[in-house]
C-alpha positions in Angstrom: 95.9 124.2 128.0 94.8 120.8 129.4 93.3 120.8 132.9 92.3 117.8 135.1 91.2 117.4 138.7 92.7 114.7 140.8 92.2 113.6 144.4 94.7 112.6 147.1 93.5 109.0 146.6 94.6 109.2 142.9 98.1 110.2 144.0 98.3 107.5 146.7 97.2 104.8 144.4 99.6 105.7 141.6 102.5 107.2 143.7 102.8 109.8 140.9 102.8 113.6 141.1 103.6 114.4 137.5 100.8 116.1 135.7 101.3 114.4 132.3 100.6 111.0 133.9 97.2 112.1 135.4 96.3 114.0 132.2 97.0 110.9 130.1 94.8 108.8 132.4 91.9 111.1 131.4 92.5 110.7 127.6 89.0 110.3 126.0 90.4 107.4 124.0 91.2 105.5 127.2 87.8 106.3 128.6 86.3 104.5 125.7 88.4 101.4 126.6 87.2 101.6 130.2 83.6 102.2 129.6 83.2 99.2 127.3 82.5 95.8 128.7 85.2 93.8 126.9 87.4 91.3 128.7 90.9 92.7 129.0 94.2 91.0 129.6 97.8 92.3 130.0 100.6 91.8 127.6 102.5 90.0 130.3 99.7 87.6 131.0 99.4 86.8 127.3 103.0 86.4 126.3 104.8 85.9 129.6 106.6 88.7 131.5 109.9 87.0 131.1 109.6 87.5 127.3 109.1 91.3 127.6 112.4 93.1 128.1 114.9 95.7 126.9 118.6 95.5 126.6 120.9 97.3 129.1 122.8 100.6 128.2 126.1 99.5 126.8 129.3 101.0 125.4 129.1 100.9 121.6 132.3 99.4 120.3 132.3 99.1 116.5 134.2 96.8 114.2 135.6 97.8 110.8 134.6 94.5 109.1 131.1 93.0 109.0 132.6 89.6 109.6 133.2 90.6 113.3 129.7 91.8 114.1 126.4 93.0 112.8 125.1 96.4 111.8 123.5 98.3 114.7 120.0 99.7 114.3 118.5 102.5 116.5 114.7 102.6 117.0 113.4 104.4 113.9 115.7 102.4 111.6 113.3 99.5 112.0 110.5 101.5 110.4 112.5 102.1 107.2 111.4 100.3 104.0 114.9 98.8 104.0 116.5 99.0 107.4 120.2 100.1 107.0 123.2 100.9 109.1 126.9 101.3 108.4 127.9 101.0 112.1 129.0 97.4 112.8 128.7 96.5 116.5 131.6 94.3 117.6 130.6 90.8 118.6 133.6 90.2 120.8 133.8 93.6 122.5 130.1 94.0 123.5 129.1 91.6 126.3 125.3 91.6 125.6 125.8 91.3 121.8 123.8 88.0 121.6 120.9 89.5 123.6 120.7 92.4 121.1 120.2 90.2 118.1 116.9 90.3 116.3 114.7 87.3 115.6 111.9 87.0 113.1 108.4 87.6 114.7 109.6 89.7 117.7 107.5 92.8 118.3 109.5 96.0 119.1 108.1 99.1 120.8 109.9 102.4 120.9 110.3 103.2 124.6 111.9 106.6 124.7 111.8 110.0 123.0 109.0 112.5 122.2 107.6 110.1 119.6 107.5 107.1 122.0 105.1 104.3 121.2 105.4 103.1 117.5 105.6 99.4 117.1 107.1 97.1 114.4 107.4 93.3 114.0 110.9 92.1 112.8 111.0 89.9 109.7 113.7 87.7 108.2 115.4 90.7 106.6 115.9 92.3 110.0 117.7 89.3 111.4 121.0 90.6 109.8 121.0 93.4 112.3 121.2 94.0 116.1 118.9 96.5 117.9 120.0 99.0 120.5 118.5 99.0 124.0 116.0 101.7 123.2 113.1 99.4 122.3 111.0 97.0 124.4 110.9 93.5 122.9 108.0 91.1 123.0 110.3 88.2 122.2 108.0 85.5 121.1 107.4 83.7 117.8 104.9 85.2 115.4 101.3 84.2 116.2 97.7 85.4 115.7 97.8 86.7 119.3 100.9 88.8 118.5 99.5 90.1 115.2 96.3 91.1 117.0 98.3 92.9 119.7 100.2 94.7 117.0 97.0 95.9 115.4 95.6 97.1 118.8 98.8 99.0 119.6 98.8 100.6 116.1 95.5 102.3 116.8 95.2 105.7 118.3 93.7 104.0 121.4 96.7 101.6 121.7 99.2 104.4 121.3 97.3 106.4 124.0 97.6 103.4 126.3 101.3 103.0 125.8 101.9 106.7 126.5 99.8 106.7 129.7 102.7 105.6 132.0 105.4 107.7 130.5 108.1 109.1 132.9 111.2 111.2 132.6 111.9 114.9 133.2 113.3 115.7 129.8 112.9 112.7 127.5 109.8 110.6 127.8 110.3 106.9 128.8 108.4 103.7 129.3 109.9 100.3 130.2 109.3 96.6 129.9 107.5 96.4 133.2 105.0 99.0 132.2 104.5 97.4 128.8 104.0 94.0 130.4 101.3 95.5 132.7 99.5 97.2 129.8 96.0 95.8 129.3 94.3 95.4 125.9 90.7 94.5 125.0 89.7 91.1 123.7 87.0 92.0 121.2 84.7 89.8 119.0 86.5 86.6 117.9 85.7 87.2 114.2 87.2 90.7 114.4 90.3 89.4 116.2 90.7 86.7 113.5 90.2 89.2 110.6 92.6 91.7 112.2 95.3 89.1 112.9 95.0 87.7 109.3 95.4 91.2 107.8 98.4 92.1 109.9 100.0 88.7 109.2 99.5 89.2 105.4 100.9 92.7 105.7 104.0 91.4 107.6 104.6 88.7 105.0 104.1 91.1 102.1 106.6 93.6 103.5 109.1 90.8 104.2 108.8 89.6 100.7 109.1 93.1 99.3 112.3 93.7 101.2 113.9 90.5 100.1 112.8 91.0 96.5 114.0 94.6 96.4 117.5 93.7 97.7 117.7 90.9 95.2 116.8 93.2 92.4 119.3 95.8 93.5 122.0 93.1 93.4 120.9 92.0 90.0 121.0 95.6 88.8 124.6 96.1 89.9 125.6 92.8 88.3 123.8 93.7 85.0 125.9 96.8 84.7 129.1 95.0 85.7 129.6 97.1 88.9 130.0 94.2 91.4 133.5 95.5 92.4 132.4 99.1 93.1 133.1 98.7 96.8 136.7 97.8 96.1 137.5 101.2 94.5 140.3 102.7 96.5 139.3 105.8 98.4 142.5 107.9 98.3 142.3 110.7 100.9 145.4 112.6 99.6 145.6 113.6 96.0 146.5 116.5 93.7 144.7 118.5 91.1 145.4 121.2 88.6 144.4 124.8 89.3 142.8 125.1 85.9 140.5 122.2 86.8 138.8 124.3 89.5 135.7 126.0 88.3 132.5 126.4 90.2 133.6 124.5 93.3 136.8 124.4 95.2 135.8 122.0 98.0 137.8 118.8 98.2 135.4 115.9 98.5 133.7 115.9 95.0 137.2 115.9 93.4 138.5 112.8 95.2 139.7 110.1 92.7 137.1 107.6 93.9 134.3 109.5 92.2 136.1 109.7 88.9 136.7 106.0 89.2 133.0 105.3 89.8 132.0 107.4 86.8 134.5 105.6 84.7 133.2 102.2 85.9 129.7 103.2 84.9 131.2 104.4 81.6 129.2 104.3 78.4 126.4 102.2 80.0 125.2 105.2 81.9 124.1 108.8 81.6 123.4 111.9 83.7 120.3 111.4 85.9 118.8 114.6 84.2 118.8 112.7 80.9 116.3 110.2 82.1 114.4 112.2 84.8 113.3 115.7 85.8 114.8 116.6 89.1 113.0 119.4 91.1 111.8 120.5 94.5 109.4 123.2 95.5 111.1 126.5 95.8 108.4 128.5 97.5 108.3 128.7 101.3 105.1 128.2 103.3 103.8 129.0 106.7 103.6 125.9 108.9 100.0 125.4 109.9 99.1 121.9 111.0 95.6 120.6 111.4 94.0 117.4 112.9 91.3 116.7 110.4 92.4 115.1 107.1 89.5 117.0 105.2 91.4 120.2 105.7 95.0 119.1 105.3 97.6 117.1 103.3 99.8 114.4 104.7 103.2 116.2 104.6 106.4 114.1 104.8 109.8 115.4 105.7 113.1 114.1 104.4 113.4 111.4 107.0 109.8 110.1 106.7 110.0 109.4 103.0 112.1 106.3 103.7 109.7 105.0 106.5 106.9 102.5 105.6 105.0 104.0 108.6 106.0 107.7 108.8 106.7 108.5 112.4 104.9 111.7 113.7 103.4 112.5 110.3 101.7 115.9 110.2 98.6 117.2 108.3 99.5 120.5 106.7 96.7 123.0 106.2 96.0 123.3 102.5 95.6 127.1 102.7 99.2 127.3 104.0 100.5 126.6 100.5 100.7 129.2 97.8 100.4 126.4 95.3 99.8 123.1 96.8 100.2 121.2 93.5 103.9 121.9 93.7 104.1 119.8 96.8 101.9 116.9 95.7 103.4 113.5 94.9 102.6 111.4 91.9 102.9 107.7 91.4 106.2 106.7 89.8 108.3 109.6 91.3 111.5 108.7 93.2 112.0 110.8 96.3 115.4 111.9 97.5 116.2 113.5 100.9 117.7 116.9 100.1 119.0 117.8 103.6 120.7 115.9 106.4 124.0 114.3 107.4 125.9 113.0 104.4 126.9 109.9 106.4 123.4 109.2 107.4 120.1 109.9 105.6 121.1 112.5 103.0 119.9 111.1 99.5 117.6 108.5 101.1 115.5 107.0 98.3 111.8 105.9 98.1 109.5 105.2 95.2 106.0 106.6 95.3 103.3 104.1 94.6 99.5 104.3 94.8 99.3 104.4 98.6 101.2 107.8 98.8 100.1 109.3 95.5 98.4 112.6 96.5 100.4 113.0 99.6 102.8 115.9 99.9 106.4 116.3 100.8 108.3 119.2 102.1 110.7 121.4 100.3 113.5 119.3 101.8 112.7 116.5 99.4 113.7 116.2 95.7 111.2 114.8 93.3 112.8 112.7 90.5 110.1 112.2 87.9 110.9 109.8 85.0 110.8 111.4 81.5 108.4 110.0 78.9 109.1 106.4 78.1 111.5 105.9 81.0 110.7 103.1 83.5 110.0 104.4 87.0 111.6 101.3 88.6 114.8 101.8 86.7 115.0 105.5 87.9 114.6 104.3 91.5 117.3 101.6 91.0 119.7 104.2 89.5 119.2 106.6 92.4 119.5 104.0 95.1 122.5 102.0 93.9 125.8 102.3 95.8 127.9 104.0 93.2 125.3 106.7 92.7 124.6 107.2 96.4 128.4 107.8 97.0 128.4 110.5 94.2 125.3 112.2 95.7 126.7 112.3 99.2 130.0 113.7 97.9 128.2 116.6 96.3 126.7 117.8 99.6 127.2 121.5 100.5 126.6 123.5 103.7 128.5 124.4 106.8 126.2 122.9 109.3 123.5 120.8 107.5 124.5 118.9 104.4 122.3 119.7 101.4 121.9 118.8 97.7 120.7 121.1 95.0 118.5 119.9 92.1 121.3 120.6 89.6 123.8 118.5 91.6 121.4 115.6 91.8 120.7 115.8 88.1 124.4 115.9 87.2 125.4 112.5 88.8 126.2 109.7 86.4 123.9 106.7 86.7 123.8 103.2 85.2 121.0 103.1 82.6 120.0 101.4 79.4 116.8 100.7 77.6 117.3 97.0 77.0 114.6 94.4 77.7 116.7 93.0 80.6 117.0 96.4 82.2 113.3 97.0 81.9 112.6 93.7 83.6 114.7 94.8 86.5 112.8 98.1 86.7 109.5 96.2 86.7 110.6 93.9 89.4 111.7 96.9 91.6 108.3 98.6 91.0 106.5 95.3 91.9 108.4 95.2 95.2 107.2 98.7 96.0 103.7 97.8 95.2 104.0 95.0 97.8 105.0 97.7 100.3 101.9 99.6 99.3 99.7 96.5 99.8 101.2 95.9 103.2 100.4 99.4 104.3 96.8 99.1 102.9 96.2 95.9 104.8 97.4 97.4 108.1 95.4 100.6 107.6 92.2 98.7 106.9 92.5 96.5 110.0 93.5 99.4 112.2 90.5 101.4 111.0 88.1 98.6 111.8 89.5 98.3 115.3 89.4 102.0 115.9 85.7 102.1 114.8 84.9 99.3 117.2 86.7 100.9 120.1 85.0 104.3 119.4 81.6 102.7 119.3 82.3 100.9 122.6 80.7 97.7 121.3 81.1 94.7 123.7 81.0 91.0 123.2 
């Protein structure tokens, strides 16, 4: 239980009676901000209050053809390694369409939900999307001031500051006015310069990694002659022989489109189990989260594996696992989300590189480990390509939550060959994931330096 004493004067000054507001004001992290002697300035003073805004709630009218709009992202999509959406917002049917478009360098802050506060800076890859109204924009070109602000807001102190003025009876909210009024410290100029440089380098590395990875995925599809895979007709009415039914009698996996995709891959492919070992931990564990990383493992769920900054990541007490090694991740593994909506994040893919080796993932995540002599980047490309993703989603089972079994994942036919050209594609894919890792390392180093300074309360 959290307890705080307030006075009538506190209520009159804030015009707030809700307890979480006054409790947030007494957060020890914010006390460190106040007790130091840094100069502070508001986000509105720095970037102009007119440049800090959110969109209005709007009716979502979708188009069937990308030529008539852009894919619509919701807040946590922007934190994916590769943002993605199959919902095309109509340009002509949504009045504020132009205002919802994304520009390179804009800073976005999640402004509603229980995990309110995470921030991201949009890059060139993100400009192909529009963003829903659920994020506050700091709509200015990228600059050292913006990258320093991003670093401050990424610290525990910055997140505490964002969450101070939350409101809402069921769902927490903040808004553009509150973000514009938020004050942040101006620390030593050398630290500001180093922090901004690190976050700019991370931003550019992540942008380059996204563009490179998409390029490699297109080259991979072209290498195997699968450019026309989207044109395969998806017949929703078809017949089958009774003697063709064996283990499963559900309709979707038997649709002609999947036979056509397997035939398109043909002899230039194999079952995924031929090139990788597919498994997920079978034992259950008692959830017991801790705050200190010395006593816990970073445990990702099926949605977090695809996020370059896992939102609401938990530390799982090591003693909660019967055998923690079953849950640990190794460099070179491809991770696949095992549970979720087939039309959304089921079968999401991510490649484990050095920054997440030694982390853990829940039993809702498949590990796809390359067999000896198999390139890890090629396994990732095989799992993430469109024809394979469709096969995986079609194999989902479950009456409420869609799920994939290891045997189903291992059975899908994937494009694969051991030629020099194919190995180069795998190496290029792995290189892109290493850039993602470097971007995360740069941000973590800069954020750690700021948090140390804030905790020590050093002043200029």
